[in-house]
C-alpha positions as CSV (number, residue, x, y, z in Angstrom):
1,M,-123.9,139.2,19.6
2,T,-122.8,140.5,23.0
3,T,-119.9,139.3,25.1
4,E,-120.3,138.2,28.7
5,P,-118.1,139.7,31.4
6,Y,-115.0,137.7,32.2
7,F,-114.4,136.6,35.8
8,F,-111.0,136.4,37.3
9,G,-109.9,136.3,40.9
10,G,-113.5,136.8,42.0
11,E,-113.7,140.0,40.1
12,E,-115.7,140.9,37.0
13,I,-113.9,142.2,33.8
14,A,-116.3,144.1,31.6
15,P,-116.2,143.5,27.8
16,G,-113.8,145.8,26.0
17,S,-111.6,146.5,29.0
18,L,-108.1,145.8,30.4
19,R,-107.5,144.9,34.0
20,E,-104.4,144.1,36.0
21,F,-104.1,141.5,38.8
22,E,-101.4,140.4,41.2
23,I,-101.7,136.8,42.4
24,H,-99.9,135.8,45.7
25,A,-97.0,133.5,44.8
26,G,-95.2,133.2,48.2
27,R,-93.0,135.2,50.6
28,L,-89.3,135.8,50.8
29,P,-87.5,135.0,54.1
30,S,-87.7,138.7,54.8
31,G,-91.5,138.5,54.7
32,T,-91.8,140.4,51.4
33,Q,-94.7,139.1,49.4
34,M,-94.0,138.0,45.8
35,T,-96.8,138.2,43.3
36,L,-97.5,136.9,39.9
37,P,-98.5,139.9,37.7
38,I,-101.3,139.2,35.2
39,K,-102.9,141.7,32.7
40,I,-106.2,140.6,31.1
41,A,-107.5,142.2,27.9
42,H,-111.2,141.1,27.5
43,G,-112.6,141.8,24.1
44,A,-115.9,143.4,23.2
45,K,-116.7,140.4,21.1
46,P,-116.7,136.6,21.7
47,G,-113.6,134.7,20.8
48,P,-110.9,132.3,22.1
49,V,-108.9,132.7,25.3
50,I,-105.1,132.7,24.9
51,W,-102.2,133.2,27.4
52,L,-98.9,134.9,26.7
53,S,-96.1,133.9,29.1
54,G,-92.6,135.2,29.6
55,A,-89.6,134.6,31.9
56,I,-90.4,131.1,33.0
57,H,-86.6,131.0,33.1
58,G,-85.9,134.2,35.1
59,D,-83.0,135.4,33.0
60,E,-84.8,135.0,29.7
61,I,-86.5,138.4,29.6
62,V,-87.2,138.7,25.9
63,G,-90.8,137.7,26.5
64,V,-91.3,140.5,29.0
65,A,-90.7,143.1,26.3
66,V,-92.7,141.2,23.7
67,I,-95.8,141.0,26.0
68,R,-95.5,144.6,26.9
69,H,-95.5,145.6,23.2
70,V,-98.4,143.3,22.4
71,L,-100.5,144.8,25.2
72,E,-99.7,148.3,23.9
73,A,-101.0,147.3,20.5
74,L,-104.3,145.7,21.7
75,K,-107.6,147.6,21.7
76,P,-110.0,145.6,23.9
77,K,-113.0,147.6,22.6
78,K,-112.3,146.3,19.1
79,M,-111.0,142.9,20.1
80,A,-112.6,139.4,20.1
81,G,-111.8,136.9,22.9
82,T,-109.5,137.3,25.9
83,V,-105.8,137.6,26.4
84,L,-104.2,136.6,29.7
85,A,-100.7,138.2,29.7
86,V,-98.1,137.0,32.2
87,P,-94.8,138.7,31.4
88,V,-93.0,137.3,34.4
89,V,-93.8,133.8,35.5
90,N,-90.7,133.0,37.4
91,V,-90.9,136.1,39.6
92,F,-88.2,134.7,42.0
93,G,-85.6,134.1,39.3
94,F,-86.5,137.3,37.5
95,V,-85.5,139.6,40.4
96,T,-82.1,137.9,40.8
97,G,-81.4,137.4,37.1
98,S,-81.3,133.7,37.5
99,R,-82.7,130.9,35.2
100,Y,-83.7,129.0,38.3
101,L,-85.7,129.5,41.5
102,P,-84.0,130.0,44.9
103,D,-84.3,126.2,45.4
104,R,-82.2,125.7,42.3
105,R,-85.0,124.0,40.5
106,D,-85.9,124.7,36.9
107,L,-89.5,125.9,36.7
108,N,-89.8,124.5,33.2
109,R,-89.1,121.0,34.5
110,S,-91.6,121.3,37.3
111,F,-95.0,121.3,35.6
112,P,-97.8,120.6,36.3
113,G,-96.5,121.1,39.8
114,S,-98.1,120.6,43.2
115,S,-99.5,123.0,45.8
116,R,-97.7,121.0,48.5
117,G,-94.4,120.5,46.7
118,S,-91.2,122.5,46.3
119,L,-91.2,126.2,45.6
120,A,-90.9,125.5,41.8
121,A,-93.7,122.9,42.0
122,R,-96.0,125.4,43.8
123,L,-95.4,128.2,41.3
124,A,-96.0,125.8,38.4
125,R,-99.2,124.6,40.0
126,L,-100.3,128.2,40.5
127,F,-99.7,129.1,36.9
128,V,-101.5,126.0,35.6
129,D,-104.5,126.5,37.8
130,T,-104.7,130.3,37.4
131,V,-103.8,130.6,33.7
132,V,-103.4,127.5,31.6
133,D,-106.6,125.8,32.6
134,R,-108.6,128.9,31.7
135,C,-107.2,129.1,28.1
136,D,-107.6,127.5,24.7
137,Y,-104.2,128.6,23.3
138,G,-100.8,129.7,24.6
139,I,-97.6,131.3,23.4
140,D,-94.6,130.8,25.8
141,F,-91.6,133.1,25.1
142,H,-88.0,132.0,25.8
143,A,-84.5,133.1,24.9
144,G,-81.1,131.5,24.6
145,S,-79.6,130.2,27.9
146,D,-76.1,129.9,29.3
147,D,-74.6,132.8,27.3
148,R,-76.1,131.8,23.9
149,T,-78.3,133.7,21.5
150,N,-81.0,132.2,19.4
151,L,-82.5,133.0,16.0
152,P,-86.2,133.8,16.3
153,Q,-87.9,130.4,16.0
154,I,-91.1,128.5,16.9
155,R,-91.0,125.1,18.4
156,G,-93.9,122.7,18.6
157,N,-95.7,119.7,17.2
158,M,-95.8,120.6,13.6
159,D,-97.7,117.4,12.8
160,D,-100.7,118.9,14.5
161,D,-102.7,121.0,12.0
162,E,-103.7,123.8,14.3
163,T,-100.2,124.2,15.8
164,R,-98.7,124.3,12.3
165,R,-101.3,126.8,11.1
166,L,-100.5,129.2,13.9
167,A,-96.7,128.7,13.6
168,L,-97.0,129.7,9.9
169,A,-99.1,132.7,10.9
170,F,-96.5,133.7,13.5
171,G,-93.9,133.8,10.8
172,P,-90.6,133.0,12.5
173,D,-87.3,132.4,10.7
174,V,-87.5,128.7,11.6
175,M,-90.4,126.3,12.5
176,L,-88.8,123.4,14.5
177,H,-90.8,120.2,15.1
178,S,-89.8,119.0,18.5
179,A,-90.8,116.4,21.0
180,T,-92.0,117.5,24.4
181,I,-89.9,117.2,27.5
182,K,-91.3,115.8,30.8
183,G,-92.1,118.5,33.3
184,T,-92.3,121.4,30.8
185,L,-95.1,123.8,30.4
186,R,-95.6,122.7,26.8
187,E,-96.0,119.1,27.8
188,T,-98.5,120.0,30.5
189,A,-100.5,122.2,28.1
190,L,-100.7,119.5,25.4
191,R,-101.9,117.0,28.0
192,R,-104.7,119.5,28.7
193,S,-105.5,119.7,25.0
194,K,-104.2,123.3,24.7
195,T,-102.6,124.5,21.5
196,I,-99.2,126.0,22.4
197,L,-96.3,127.6,20.5
198,L,-92.9,128.0,22.1
199,F,-90.9,131.0,20.9
200,E,-87.1,131.1,21.2
201,G,-85.1,134.2,20.3
202,G,-82.3,136.4,21.5
203,E,-80.1,135.9,24.5
204,P,-80.5,135.9,28.3
205,R,-80.5,139.2,30.3
206,R,-81.0,141.2,27.1
207,F,-84.0,142.7,25.3
208,S,-82.6,141.5,22.0
209,T,-84.0,143.9,19.4
210,A,-84.5,141.4,16.5
211,A,-86.1,138.8,18.8
212,V,-88.4,141.3,20.5
213,E,-89.6,142.7,17.1
214,A,-90.1,139.1,15.7
215,G,-91.9,138.0,18.8
216,T,-94.2,141.0,18.9
217,A,-95.1,140.8,15.3
218,G,-95.6,137.0,15.4
219,A,-97.8,137.1,18.5
220,L,-100.0,139.7,16.9
221,R,-100.2,137.7,13.7
222,V,-101.4,134.7,15.7
223,L,-104.1,136.8,17.3
224,G,-105.1,137.8,13.8
225,A,-105.2,134.2,12.7
226,L,-107.5,133.4,15.6
227,G,-109.8,136.2,14.6
228,M,-109.1,138.1,17.8
229,I,-107.8,141.3,16.1
230,S,-108.5,142.7,12.7
231,D,-105.2,144.6,12.0
232,P,-102.3,142.2,12.6
233,P,-98.9,142.9,11.0
234,P,-98.6,141.7,7.4
235,P,-97.2,138.2,6.7
236,R,-93.4,137.8,6.3
237,E,-92.3,138.0,2.7
238,T,-90.1,134.9,3.1
239,P,-91.7,131.8,4.4
240,P,-90.1,130.1,7.4
241,L,-87.7,127.2,7.1
242,E,-89.1,124.0,8.6
243,A,-86.8,121.6,10.4
244,R,-87.2,118.3,12.2
245,S,-83.8,117.7,13.7
246,T,-80.9,119.7,15.0
247,T,-77.2,119.2,15.8
248,W,-74.8,120.9,18.3
249,V,-71.4,121.9,17.0
250,R,-69.1,121.4,20.0
251,A,-65.7,122.8,20.9
252,P,-63.0,120.2,20.1
253,R,-60.7,121.9,22.7
254,G,-60.8,124.7,25.3
255,G,-59.7,128.2,24.5
256,I,-61.0,131.4,23.0
257,F,-63.6,130.9,20.3
258,R,-63.8,133.4,17.4
259,L,-67.1,133.0,15.6
260,E,-67.1,133.6,11.8
261,I,-70.8,133.3,10.9
262,Q,-74.1,134.8,12.0
263,L,-77.5,133.7,13.2
264,G,-79.6,132.4,10.3
265,A,-76.6,131.6,8.1
266,L,-77.0,128.6,5.8
267,L,-74.1,126.2,6.3
268,T,-72.7,123.4,4.1
269,K,-71.4,120.2,5.6
270,G,-67.8,120.8,6.7
271,Q,-68.0,124.6,6.4
272,R,-65.6,126.5,8.7
273,V,-67.6,128.4,11.3
274,G,-64.8,129.7,13.5
275,V,-61.5,129.0,15.2
276,I,-60.3,128.3,18.8
277,A,-56.9,129.6,20.0
278,D,-55.0,130.1,23.3
279,P,-54.9,133.7,24.6
280,A,-51.3,134.3,23.5
281,D,-50.8,131.8,20.7
282,A,-51.1,132.5,17.0
283,K,-51.9,128.9,16.3
284,Y,-55.6,128.0,16.2
285,T,-57.9,125.0,15.7
286,T,-60.5,125.3,13.0
287,V,-64.1,124.5,13.9
288,R,-66.3,123.1,11.1
289,S,-70.0,122.2,11.0
290,P,-70.6,118.4,10.8
291,V,-73.9,119.0,9.0
292,A,-75.5,121.2,6.5
293,G,-78.2,123.5,7.9
294,V,-79.3,126.9,9.3
295,V,-77.7,128.4,12.4
296,L,-80.4,128.4,15.1
297,G,-78.1,129.7,17.9
298,H,-74.6,130.3,18.9
299,A,-72.4,131.0,22.0
300,V,-71.8,134.7,22.8
301,N,-69.1,134.0,25.4
302,P,-65.8,133.4,23.6
303,L,-64.3,131.6,26.5
304,V,-65.0,127.9,26.0
305,Y,-64.2,124.5,27.5
306,P,-63.8,121.2,25.6
307,G,-67.3,120.0,24.5
308,A,-69.0,123.4,24.9
309,G,-71.9,124.0,22.6
310,L,-70.7,126.6,20.1
311,L,-73.5,126.5,17.5
312,H,-77.0,124.9,17.3
313,V,-77.8,123.9,13.7
314,A,-81.1,122.8,12.2
315,E,-80.2,120.2,9.6
316,V,-81.1,121.3,6.0
317,S,-81.1,117.7,4.7
318,K,-84.1,117.0,6.9
319,S,-85.8,120.4,6.5
320,K,-87.9,122.1,3.9
321,R,-89.3,125.5,3.0
322,T,-92.9,125.8,3.9
323,S,-95.3,127.1,1.4
């Protein structure tokens, strides 16, 4: 069976080849043109079409490194199907190191967008029209926000058989069943009957090594599960933990927080996770977890205000090991 050429932007992509495109996304006040970079790997054999997206939040750059590594591993002449790789979606926030766009809007609350709306709405609409509507599947890569780091995890509708199958194939530390949020890429994709995984791992403004490695291996395993590549990384030896609810451990007071546990640690209810003290005071306040669970994420900035999110915990009592 032969594969037909893939058409994008009015151009033909031959089977078994890799092409790069830049889609006009707008201009800066200086007149400088901003473009959405897209690389397309079109396999030599028929198969599904999947997108890989990073930096929807401009300071969450883990996905940029993941997508680059995935592209380096792909061999279009031996591949089935098509990969649309968009390492930087929020090109405006990416160049300034900001989560948001210059209009202070969150791109991941602006989908499906509008070609006549705000800057965020226009960029969202461009991505949906150019990428999402052309695909069957998607993996969207994120990192922790607001000076927090995250354990490699997959979020999605784990009650959907295909989502669950691909999440298991990805092999994260945790599979988190989560509801969609209005205006997100995941909500828009699901409304368009696309199967989408949302990856979280690492911290903002860093190529967190563990997260990049987990994201790269996971994405390649998904491509293997879809029959697009024949040599994905081997499955994880330890199956992921599945969770359906999470709790934030918040600072009871302001001060300097000293963390005493690590990402992925299994906590018991009431376990001490750290202390908060004043800069020049030997006295401290103990911080304990109100629930049993696994540590999904934690603050990396030790300077905290009352109510600050210190740890994000997936509750073990409502979780189970997948088989």
